Every structure is written in C-alpha cells, then in structure tokens.
C-alpha positions in Angstrom: 0.0 0.0 0.0 1.1 3.6 -0.6 2.7 5.6 2.2 1.6 9.0 0.8 -1.3 10.0 -1.5 -1.9 13.3 -3.3 -5.5 14.3 -3.5 -5.9 16.3 -6.7 -9.1 18.0 -5.7 -10.7 20.3 -3.1 -13.4 20.6 -0.5 -15.7 17.7 0.3 -13.8 15.5 -2.2 -10.5 16.1 -0.4 -12.0 15.5 3.0 -13.7 12.2 1.9 -10.6 10.8 0.3 -8.3 11.9 3.1 -10.5 10.1 5.7 -10.3 6.8 3.8 -6.6 7.1 3.2 -5.8 7.8 6.9 -7.8 4.8 7.9 -5.5 2.7 5.7 -2.4 4.3 7.2 -1.7 6.5 4.2 -0.6 10.1 4.6 -3.0 12.4 2.8 -1.5 15.3 1.0 -3.6 18.0 -0.7 -3.5 20.9 -3.1 -5.2 24.3 -2.8 -5.7 27.4 -4.9 -4.8 30.8 -3.4 -8.5 31.2 -2.6 -8.6 28.0 -0.6 -5.4 28.5 1.4 -6.3 28.5 5.0 -9.8 27.1 4.4 -11.0 24.8 7.2 -11.1 21.7 5.0 -7.3 21.9 4.4 -6.9 21.0 8.1 -7.9 17.4 7.2 -4.7 17.1 5.2 -1.1 16.4 6.5 0.4 18.8 3.9 -1.0 21.3 1.4 0.7 22.7 -1.7 -0.6 25.8 -3.4 -1.1 25.2 -7.1 -2.1 28.6 -8.4 -4.7 31.4 -8.4 -8.4 31.1 -7.7 -9.7 30.3 -11.1 -9.8 26.5 -11.6 -8.0 26.7 -15.0 -5.1 28.3 -13.2 -4.9 25.8 -10.3 -7.1 22.7 -10.0 -6.8 22.0 -13.7 -3.1 22.6 -14.0 -1.7 19.1 -14.6 1.9 20.3 -14.5 1.6 21.9 -11.1 -0.4 19.0 -9.6 2.2 16.4 -10.8 5.0 18.6 -9.4 3.1 18.8 -6.1 3.0 15.0 -5.9 6.6 14.6 -6.7 7.9 17.3 -4.3 5.9 15.9 -1.4 7.0 12.3 -1.9 3.6 10.9 -2.9 3.5 7.6 -4.8 -0.1 7.9 -6.0 -2.6 10.5 -7.0 -6.4 10.4 -6.4 -8.4 12.7 -8.7 -11.7 12.4 -6.8 -14.6 13.5 -9.0 -14.9 16.6 -11.2 -11.9 18.6 -12.4 -9.3 16.1 -13.8 -11.0 12.9 -12.6 -11.7 11.6 -16.1 -8.8 13.3 -17.9 -6.9 10.6 -19.7 -3.9 12.9 -20.4 -3.6 13.5 -16.6 -3.6 9.8 -16.0 -1.0 9.2 -18.7 1.3 12.0 -17.4 1.0 10.6 -13.8 2.2 7.3 -15.1 5.1 8.9 -17.1 6.3 10.4 -13.8 6.1 7.1 -11.9 2.9 8.1 -10.0 0.0 5.6 -9.6 -3.3 7.2 -10.8 -6.2 6.0 -8.7 -8.6 5.0 -11.4 -8.6 3.2 -14.8 -5.7 3.4 -17.2 -5.6 6.3 -19.7 -6.6 4.1 -22.7 -9.8 2.8 -21.0 -10.6 6.3 -19.8 -10.2 7.8 -23.2 -12.4 5.2 -24.7 -15.1 5.8 -22.2 -14.7 9.5 -22.1 -16.1 9.8 -25.6 -19.7 8.6 -25.8 -19.8 7.0 -29.2 -16.8 4.7 -28.5 -18.2 3.9 -25.1 -21.6 3.0 -26.6 -19.9 0.8 -29.2 -17.8 -1.0 -26.5 -20.8 -1.6 -24.3 -23.0 -2.8 -27.2 -20.3 -5.4 -28.0 -20.5 -6.4 -24.3 -24.3 -6.9 -24.6 -25.6 -3.5 -23.3 -27.9 -2.0 -25.9 -28.0 1.8 -26.2 -30.8 4.2 -26.9 -31.8 4.3 -30.6 -30.0 7.1 -32.4 -27.2 7.9 -34.8 -24.7 5.1 -35.3 -21.8 7.5 -34.9 -20.9 11.2 -34.8 -22.8 13.5 -37.0 -20.8 15.3 -39.7 -23.2 18.1 -40.3 -26.6 19.6 -39.6 -27.9 18.1 -42.9 -26.9 14.6 -41.7 -28.5 15.3 -38.3 -31.7 16.2 -40.2 -31.6 12.9 -42.1 -30.9 10.8 -39.0 -33.6 12.6 -37.1 -36.2 11.7 -39.7 -35.3 8.1 -39.3 -35.0 8.1 -35.5 -38.0 10.3 -34.9 -38.9 13.2 -32.6 -38.5 14.1 -29.8 -34.8 13.7 -29.8 -31.7 15.0 -27.9 -28.4 16.2 -29.3 -25.4 15.2 -27.1 -21.7 16.1 -27.1 -19.4 13.2 -27.7 -17.1 14.5 -25.0 -19.9 15.8 -22.8 -20.6 15.6 -19.1 -22.6 17.4 -16.5 -25.4 18.3 -18.9 -23.2 20.5 -21.1 -23.5 20.2 -24.9 -27.0 18.7 -24.7 -30.1 20.1 -26.4 -33.6 18.6 -26.7 -35.6 19.0 -29.9 -39.3 18.4 -30.0 -39.6 18.9 -33.7 -37.6 19.6 -36.9 -38.1 23.3 -36.5 -35.9 23.3 -33.4 -33.0 21.3 -34.8 -30.9 24.0 -36.4 -30.8 26.2 -33.3 -30.2 23.3 -31.0 -27.4 22.0 -33.2 -25.6 25.4 -33.1 -26.0 25.8 -29.4 -25.0 22.3 -28.4 -21.9 22.3 -30.7 -20.8 25.7 -29.5 -21.3 24.8 -25.8 -19.4 21.5 -26.2 -16.5 23.2 -28.0 -16.2 25.8 -25.3 -16.5 23.3 -22.4 -14.5 20.3 -23.8 -12.6 21.6 -26.8 -14.6 19.1 -28.9 -17.9 20.2 -30.6 -18.7 16.8 -32.1 -22.3 15.7 -31.6 -24.5 12.7 -31.9 -28.3 12.3 -31.4 -30.6 9.9 -29.6 -34.3 9.4 -29.3 -35.6 11.4 -26.3 -37.5 9.0 -24.1 -40.1 11.1 -22.2 -40.7 9.8 -18.7 -37.4 8.0 -18.5 -35.7 7.1 -15.2 -32.0 7.5 -14.6 -30.6 4.3 -13.0 -27.0 3.4 -12.5 -25.0 0.5 -11.3 -21.9 0.7 -9.1 -19.1 -1.7 -10.1 -15.6 -2.5 -8.8 -13.0 -4.2 -10.9 -9.4 -5.2 -10.2 -6.4 -5.6 -12.6 -6.9 -9.3 -12.8 -10.3 -9.4 -14.7 -12.5 -9.7 -11.6 -15.5 -7.4 -11.4 -18.4 -7.2 -9.1 -21.4 -4.9 -8.6 -22.7 -3.2 -5.4 -26.3 -2.7 -6.5 -28.1 0.2 -8.2 -28.9 3.8 -7.6 -31.8 5.9 -8.7 -30.8 9.4 -9.8 -33.9 10.7 -11.7 -34.6 13.8 -9.7 -32.4 16.3 -11.6 -32.3 19.9 -12.7 -30.7 20.5 -16.1 -29.1 17.0 -15.9 -27.6 17.8 -12.5 -28.6 15.3 -9.8 -30.4 16.6 -6.7 -31.5 13.4 -4.8 -30.3 9.8 -5.2 -31.4 6.6 -3.5 -30.5 3.0 -3.4 -32.1 0.7 -4.4 -34.2 2.1 -7.2 -37.9 1.8 -6.4 -38.5 1.2 -10.1 -36.8 -2.2 -10.3 -37.8 -5.6 -9.2 -35.3 -7.8 -7.4 -34.8 -10.0 -10.4 -34.3 -6.9 -12.7 -31.8 -5.5 -10.1 -29.7 -8.6 -10.0 -29.7 -9.1 -13.7 -28.8 -5.5 -14.4 -25.9 -5.6 -11.9 -24.4 -8.8 -13.2 -24.6 -7.5 -16.8 -22.9 -4.2 -15.9 -20.1 -6.0 -14.0 -19.6 -8.4 -16.9 -19.5 -5.6 -19.4 -16.9 -3.7 -17.3 -14.7 -6.8 -17.0 -15.0 -7.4 -20.8 -13.4 -4.1 -21.7 -10.6 -4.5 -19.1 -11.9 -1.8 -16.7 -10.1 -1.4 -13.4 -11.2 0.6 -10.3 -14.5 2.0 -9.2 -16.9 2.9 -12.0 -20.6 3.5 -12.7 -22.6 2.1 -15.6 -25.5 4.4 -16.3 -28.9 3.4 -17.8 -32.1 5.0 -18.9 -35.2 3.1 -18.0 -38.0 3.8 -20.6 -41.6 3.9 -19.5 -42.1 0.4 -20.9 -39.4 -0.9 -18.6 -36.7 -1.3 -21.2 -33.2 -0.4 -19.9 -30.8 1.3 -22.3 -27.1 1.9 -21.7 -26.2 5.6 -21.6 -22.6 5.9 -20.5 -20.0 4.7 -18.1 -18.3 7.1 -15.7 -14.7 6.1 -15.2 -14.4 7.5 -11.6 -16.2 7.6 -8.3 -19.6 9.3 -8.4 -20.6 12.1 -6.0 -23.5 9.9 -4.8 -21.3 7.0 -3.9 -22.3 7.2 -0.2 -25.8 5.7 -0.8 -24.1 2.6 -2.1 -21.7 2.5 0.8 -24.6 2.7 3.3 -26.5 -0.2 1.8 -23.4 -2.4 1.1 -21.1 -1.6 4.0 -18.2 -1.2 1.5 -15.9 1.8 1.6 -15.5 2.6 -2.1 -12.6 4.9 -1.7 -10.6 2.3 0.2 -11.4 -0.2 -2.4 -10.1 2.2 -5.1 -6.8 2.5 -3.2 -6.5 -1.3 -2.8 -7.1 -1.8 -6.5 -4.6 1.0 -7.4 -2.0 -0.8 -5.3 -2.5 -3.8 -7.6 -4.3 -5.8 -5.0 -7.0 -8.3 -6.1 -10.6 -7.7 -5.0 -11.2 -9.7 -1.8 -14.9 -9.5 -2.4 -16.7 -12.1 -4.5 -20.2 -11.3 -5.8 -21.6 -13.8 -3.3 -20.0 -11.8 -0.5 -21.9 -8.6 -1.3 -24.9 -8.2 0.9 -27.2 -5.2 0.3 -29.3 -4.1 3.3 -32.1 -1.6 3.6 -32.5 1.7 1.7 -30.4 4.8 1.6 -31.3 8.3 0.3 -28.9 11.2 -0.3 -29.7 14.9 -0.7 -27.2 17.3 -2.1 -27.5 20.6 -0.3 -26.2 23.4 -2.4 -25.6 27.1 -1.8 -28.2 28.0 -4.4 -31.6 29.8 -4.2 -34.2 27.5 -5.9 -36.8 30.3 -5.8 -34.4 32.4 -8.0 -33.7 29.8 -10.7 -31.0 28.2 -8.6 -28.9 31.3 -8.5 -25.6 30.6 -6.6 -25.4 32.3 -3.2 -21.7 32.6 -2.2 -21.1 34.2 1.2 -20.4 33.5 4.8 -22.0 30.5 6.6 -23.1 32.2 9.8 -24.6 28.9 11.1 -24.0 25.5 9.7 -25.4 22.7 11.8 -26.9 19.3 11.1 -28.3 16.9 13.7 -26.0 14.0 14.5 -28.9 11.7 15.1 -32.3 12.0 13.4 -33.9 8.5 13.8 -35.5 6.2 13.2 -32.6 5.2 10.9 -29.0 6.3 10.8 -27.6 9.6 9.4 -24.4 10.5 7.6 -23.3 14.0 6.6 -20.4 14.4 4.2 -19.1 18.0 4.2 -16.0 20.1 4.3 -17.6 23.1 6.0 -18.3 24.5 9.4 -19.9 27.6 10.8 -18.0 30.7 9.9 -16.6 29.4 6.6 -16.8 31.4 3.4 -18.6 29.9 0.3 -16.4 30.8 -2.6 -17.9 32.0 -5.9 -15.1 30.2 -7.9 -16.2 26.6 -7.3 -19.0 24.1 -7.0 -21.8 25.2 -4.6 -22.1 21.9 -2.8 -22.4 22.5 1.0 -23.1 19.0 2.2 -24.4 15.6 1.2 -26.9 14.3 3.8 -27.4 10.5 3.6 -30.1 8.7 5.5 -30.2 4.9 5.9 -33.1 2.8 7.1 -34.2 -0.8 7.2 -37.0 0.2 4.8 -37.4 3.1 2.3 -40.1 4.7 4.5 -37.7 4.6 7.5 -34.9 6.2 5.4 -37.3 8.9 4.2 -38.5 9.7 7.7 -35.0 10.0 8.9 -34.1 12.3 6.1 -37.1 14.6 6.7 -36.3 14.8 10.4 -32.6 15.6 9.7 -33.3 18.3 7.1 -36.1 19.8 9.2 -33.7 20.2 12.1 -30.8 21.5 10.0 -29.7 25.1 10.6 -28.0 26.9 7.8 -27.8 30.7 8.0 -26.0 33.3 6.0 -26.7 31.9 2.5 -29.8 30.7 0.7 -29.8 26.9 0.1 -31.7 24.2 -1.6 -33.1 22.9 1.7 -36.7 24.1 0.9 -36.6 22.2 -2.4 -35.4 19.0 -0.8 -38.1 19.1 1.9 -40.8 19.8 -0.7 -39.7 16.8 -2.9 -39.4 14.4 0.0 -42.8 15.3 1.2 -44.5 14.9 -2.2 -46.8 12.0 -2.9 -44.9 11.2 -6.1 -41.6 10.7 -4.2 -43.2 8.8 -1.4 -44.7 6.4 -3.9 -41.4 6.2 -5.8 -43.3 7.2 -8.9 -41.1 9.9 -10.5 -38.9 10.4 -13.6 -36.4 12.8 -15.1 -39.0 15.1 -16.6 -39.9 17.1 -13.5 -39.0 17.8 -9.8 -41.9 16.3 -7.8 -43.5 18.6 -5.3 -41.3 21.6 -6.1 -43.4 23.3 -8.9 -46.4 23.4 -6.6 -44.3 24.5 -3.6 -42.6 27.2 -5.6 -45.9 28.5 -7.0 -47.4 28.6 -3.5 -44.5 30.9 -2.4 
C-alpha cells in the first residue's frame, strides 16, 4: 500500500478521500488554490501545496503543477476524486510517465469511455444496448436532419465529449433542430474543446438508474447494486437513492451482473458507474460509463457496508478484490440529498457568502444519518467553485424509514448566511410522487407546486 497520497481535488472530495486514506495508514497530501489556502477543510490534510490562483484553470486544472506537487511531497499515488481532472486521460498518462500511480482506470480505457460513441460501441459489444439514435458522430446539420427523420422526434443532441449536462439540447420537432445544433456544438466546443455531436431518441418519462461496479487488474469485477438518480435539474442530480424503487429484485440482480460483466470485458479497473435510462415500458438502455467515483457513492456505501474509496486504493495498489459477488450483501435503503448554496426560488442562482450557522443533527432517527461535508460555521462559500455544501445521507431498514430519517434531519438542520436548496429537498421528500417512488427525469416532484405557492 502507498505511504503518501496526493488528492488532486478540493473541498468535500478532499476530506472524503483523506479520511479513507488515513484509515488505511496512508498520509493524505492536498492541493489548494490561493482562494482555498487556510480554508477549514485543508486541516484534514497532512500537507497542502498551493497550485495557483483562484480560477480552476489556473490551479485545480493545472496538470503540471499538480504532478509537481505530488513529486515534491514524496507521494506515490494521485487520487483525482470527482470533477476537475478525474476523467482526464492525459492527466492519468502524465502521472504514469512520472512514476505516479493514478487511482482509477488506465488512460486508454478512460479515453475510450470519455467519448460517448466509442463507449456505446464497446458496451454494445458487451451486450448492453444503447438508446436508438445515430450510429456515430454527425458530420453536419444536414446529416442530423436525415438521421432525425429516421429516429423520430422528440430527440436529444449530445456532445461526444460531454458531461454534467453540457453540450445537450432537446428537440421536440424539426423546426428546433438548427438552433439546437448550433447551441450544443458551441457549448461542447467551449467546455471540452470538442464540438462533435450525436443524437438519440428522447425518451419522455425515463428514469436514470446506475450500477456501481468494482473491478481489479486481474479481470475480476463485481457490482454493489443500483442507484436511482432521476430527480435532476438541467441534468444535474439533486436526490439519489439505493435501491431504485422502479426495479424488481430480479431486474436489479440481472442488471448488476450484466454491468459488471461488461466492465470486465473491456478491461476496466477501479470503481466505476454504468448508467442506464429506463424507458416507461421498462426497457433499460445503456447511456454511458463514468470512469471515476460518483458524487453519490455514499448511498451505495450505506446499503453495502463497503468503503468505495478504500477499495479504489487497494485496486490501485495492484491488490486483487477480496470480495466475490456472493460476499456482497445489500441491506435496507439509503437516500442522499445534495445541499447546495443556491436559491431555488431564483432559478437556482448561486449564493456565495459567509456561513453564519451550519449545523446538522448527529442523530435523526428512526434510521441512521451520515453527513459528508468540508464546511463549518464561519466558513466562506467561494464564488469560484462548486456550490455543494453537504451531502446528507439517511439509511433505514426500509425506504419509509430512510425517508422519515431524512425529513427529520433536514427539518432540524440550521444553515444561516446563504440561501440553500433545503426548501426544495423538503418539498420533494414530502411529495406523494416521491413517497410512492413514482417519478422520472422530466420534473421535480413537489417543487413546482411548492414554488408556485410561495
């Protein structure tokens, strides 16, 4: 196992990885921009190296400075977390060139999965069918029109190098295609340096379901169940739960085994997520595979009892998975709410500022509660970075127990100084649609009515 680990990320990510590393006897080393120097979360690290000014492109995205930070602090490995450089194959390759172990899949696999069309082709060969759409990238708007007539409307244009909802535009009819093409291509080019697009049939009323897998370097892969991530805004997840209320036990087991087998067939190594869209008729279509740890990984940890970050580190150290699929025992239900410094009543406008009060109950009952955060009362919320304040994770023996625990916890939470998404989460959790588990990606249950009432 490694003696020292550089965590190439910030905030909640750095705190989460540092905790797992320290429990394995690994010294956690971090990086920080000038804006983050002295932030309370840096106290969770044994050493911190400043890698540049506040803007991410000048600090957290500077591969050269991050690699230098790892080398000068004597780190043997680099954990990218999620976001920033987590799925950057060039970063993984440069780490390897400098003798640093990248905690994640190899650069070749990462590059293959980072582009959606190659990823879909690889998974189709492994038996996971994708959503009907273009067979490859679209060369022009004219070709998009031809394919659209064959696939049918509504459809969605997607960036080949996309992520986080960027480079995506929905088209209800042919009259919208030209503008959507221009906007999606320009956004993808600006965000990823790659404006290539493809299209898929847009499945109204679909549900976003994903499977957590672990795979070692010796061809062994397992799954740790599924997660439901359908409550989203602009393709950004707000609430996740495990297991999905939309799947039967037989469907759940079949999907998990197929996802793990597909990951093994392409030589994947590390923690990864295979994402599916469930159509209203129950058909499950492969969407993409994320070659990293997901933000929402705690819900899987709570139902499986497996520390995914520690597993990543064991795999990166070239250890074989000790878990067989038969060893995996999934228990109860877990729900996660991402609490952000955003005002949902003002179109989710970010609300940077000082956290005058930041308190969550340590016990909520009737289930258990976990709060993953990097913040405390008195901290400043920076305008430069992600607005996530905390991930609140409730676990119960049943879904209703987990839901009651979450409602109690959020109702007792005290956050003062900045507007947050707490009102939205409380409205969604109290809605009949959520309580019944009958929701999809097309709307935020309970919020529209709650917002209108305000």
